C-alpha positions as CSV (number, residue, x, y, z in Angstrom):
1,X,-24.7,76.8,-165.9
2,X,-21.1,76.7,-167.2
3,X,-22.2,74.9,-170.3
4,X,-24.7,77.6,-170.9
5,X,-22.1,80.2,-170.5
6,X,-19.6,78.4,-172.9
7,X,-22.3,78.2,-175.5
8,X,-23.3,81.8,-175.1
9,X,-19.7,82.9,-175.3
10,X,-19.3,80.7,-178.4
11,X,-22.4,82.2,-180.0
12,X,-21.2,85.8,-179.3
13,X,-17.7,85.1,-180.8
14,X,-19.4,83.7,-183.9
15,X,-21.7,86.8,-184.0
16,X,-18.7,89.1,-183.6
17,X,-16.9,87.4,-186.2
18,X,-19.8,87.8,-188.5
19,X,-20.4,91.4,-187.6
20,X,-16.6,92.1,-188.1
21,X,-16.8,90.3,-191.4
22,X,-19.8,92.5,-192.5
23,X,-18.2,95.7,-191.4
24,X,-15.0,94.8,-193.2
25,X,-17.0,93.8,-196.4
26,X,-19.0,97.1,-196.3
27,X,-15.8,99.2,-195.8
28,X,-14.4,97.4,-198.7
29,X,-17.3,98.0,-200.9
30,X,-17.3,101.7,-200.1
31,X,-13.5,102.2,-200.7
32,X,-13.9,100.3,-204.0
33,X,-16.8,102.6,-204.9
34,X,-14.8,105.6,-204.0
35,X,-11.7,104.6,-205.8
36,X,-13.7,103.9,-209.0
37,X,-15.2,107.3,-208.7
38,X,-11.7,108.9,-208.7
39,X,-11.1,107.1,-212.1
40,X,-14.0,108.8,-213.7
41,X,-14.5,112.2,-215.3
42,X,-18.0,113.3,-216.2
43,X,-19.6,116.2,-217.5
44,X,-20.2,118.6,-220.5
45,X,-17.1,118.7,-222.7
46,X,-15.4,121.6,-224.4
47,X,-13.8,120.4,-227.8
48,X,-10.0,121.2,-227.9
49,X,-9.3,119.2,-231.0
50,X,-10.3,115.8,-232.6
51,X,-8.8,113.8,-229.9
52,X,-8.7,116.1,-226.8
53,X,-11.5,117.6,-224.8
54,X,-11.8,119.4,-221.5
55,X,-14.2,118.5,-218.7
56,X,-14.2,121.0,-216.0
57,X,-10.6,122.1,-215.9
58,X,-9.2,118.7,-216.8
59,X,-7.7,118.2,-220.3
60,X,-8.5,114.6,-221.5
61,X,-6.7,112.9,-224.4
62,X,-8.5,110.1,-226.0
63,X,-6.6,106.8,-225.3
64,X,-5.5,104.9,-228.6
65,X,-6.6,107.4,-231.3
66,X,-5.0,110.3,-233.2
67,X,-6.3,113.1,-235.4
68,X,-4.3,115.6,-237.6
69,X,-2.4,118.3,-235.7
70,X,-3.4,121.9,-235.7
71,X,-2.7,123.6,-239.0
72,X,-2.7,120.2,-240.9
73,X,-5.3,118.9,-243.4
74,X,-8.1,117.2,-241.5
75,X,-7.6,119.0,-238.2
76,X,-10.4,121.2,-238.3
77,X,-12.6,118.5,-239.9
78,X,-12.0,116.1,-237.1
79,X,-12.6,118.7,-234.4
80,X,-15.9,119.7,-236.1
81,X,-17.0,116.2,-236.3
82,X,-16.2,115.6,-232.6
83,X,-18.2,118.6,-231.8
84,X,-21.1,117.4,-233.7
85,X,-21.0,113.9,-232.0
86,X,-20.8,115.3,-228.5
87,X,-23.1,118.2,-228.9
88,X,-24.7,119.0,-225.5
89,X,-24.3,115.4,-224.3
90,X,-22.8,114.3,-221.0
91,X,-19.4,112.6,-221.6
92,X,-18.1,109.9,-219.2
93,X,-14.4,109.1,-219.3
94,X,-12.6,106.4,-217.6
95,X,-9.1,107.6,-216.8
96,X,-5.9,105.6,-217.4
97,X,-3.5,105.6,-214.5
98,X,-0.6,107.7,-216.2
99,X,-0.8,111.2,-217.9
100,X,0.5,111.7,-221.5
101,X,3.8,113.4,-222.0
102,X,2.1,116.8,-222.1
103,X,0.4,116.3,-218.6
104,X,-3.0,115.4,-219.9
105,X,-5.4,112.8,-218.6
106,X,-5.6,109.9,-220.9
107,X,-9.1,108.2,-220.9
108,X,-11.6,106.2,-222.9
109,X,-14.7,108.4,-223.1
110,X,-18.2,107.6,-223.8
111,X,-21.6,109.1,-224.7
112,X,-24.0,106.7,-223.2
113,X,-22.5,103.1,-223.9
114,X,-20.8,104.3,-227.3
115,X,-17.0,104.8,-227.2
116,X,-16.2,108.1,-228.8
117,X,-12.8,106.9,-229.9
118,X,-14.4,103.8,-231.7
119,X,-16.9,106.2,-233.4
120,X,-14.2,108.8,-234.5
121,X,-12.1,106.0,-236.0
122,X,-14.9,104.2,-237.7
123,X,-16.3,107.3,-239.5
124,X,-12.7,108.4,-240.5
125,X,-12.3,111.3,-238.3
126,X,-9.3,109.7,-236.5
127,X,-6.9,106.9,-236.8
128,X,-6.1,103.9,-234.7
129,X,-2.8,105.1,-232.9
130,X,-1.1,101.8,-232.9
131,X,1.8,102.7,-230.6
132,X,-0.7,103.2,-227.7
133,X,-3.8,101.3,-228.8
134,X,-2.2,97.9,-229.6
135,X,-4.5,97.8,-232.8
136,X,-7.7,98.3,-230.5
137,X,-9.4,100.3,-233.3
138,X,-7.8,98.4,-236.2
139,X,-11.1,97.0,-237.6
140,X,-12.7,100.4,-237.4
141,X,-9.9,102.0,-239.2
142,X,-9.8,99.3,-242.0
143,X,-13.5,100.0,-242.5
144,X,-12.9,103.7,-242.7
145,X,-10.1,103.4,-245.1
146,X,-11.9,100.8,-247.4
147,X,-14.9,103.2,-247.6
148,X,-12.7,106.3,-247.9
149,X,-14.5,108.0,-245.1
150,X,-13.5,111.2,-243.6
151,X,-9.8,112.0,-243.5
152,X,-9.0,108.9,-245.6
153,X,-10.4,110.8,-248.7
154,X,-8.2,113.8,-248.0
155,X,-4.8,114.6,-249.1
156,X,-3.3,114.8,-245.6
157,X,0.3,114.8,-244.4
158,X,1.6,111.3,-244.9
159,X,3.9,111.4,-241.8
160,X,0.8,111.5,-239.7
161,X,-0.5,108.2,-241.3
162,X,2.6,106.6,-240.1
163,X,1.2,106.6,-236.6
164,X,-1.7,104.9,-237.6
């Protein structure tokens, strides 16, 4: 009888360990899924300018790209091209951990599987902001400049190009 009790206790300990492990794994999965959701902004976008949108009440600055500033040559052009690209599509943004110096969320944003930043740079509507991108969009920018696309065919403020 004692052998049977020992075997039963051993089996229960194993089962409890397995149940405990299972519960821990489930909790981990749920906490990971929840933390991932906190890093995502999703919705219809209002265009602020060529590199900034608003989803709900959150201003989101596209990570790693730059467009000409307000009242500069190319500003309205870039803003209009972003508006055409986004249209009525749902935008999904993956937030970076830190805000920019103006308190905006910094994120990489997508329409479907397409990076909006990559699209903007490749078509000459924005530049690869090397200080922040570490040349992530260098190939797209090289392509746009070589083809004189978008802002690269304009006579814009050369101080802006120094960022690129």
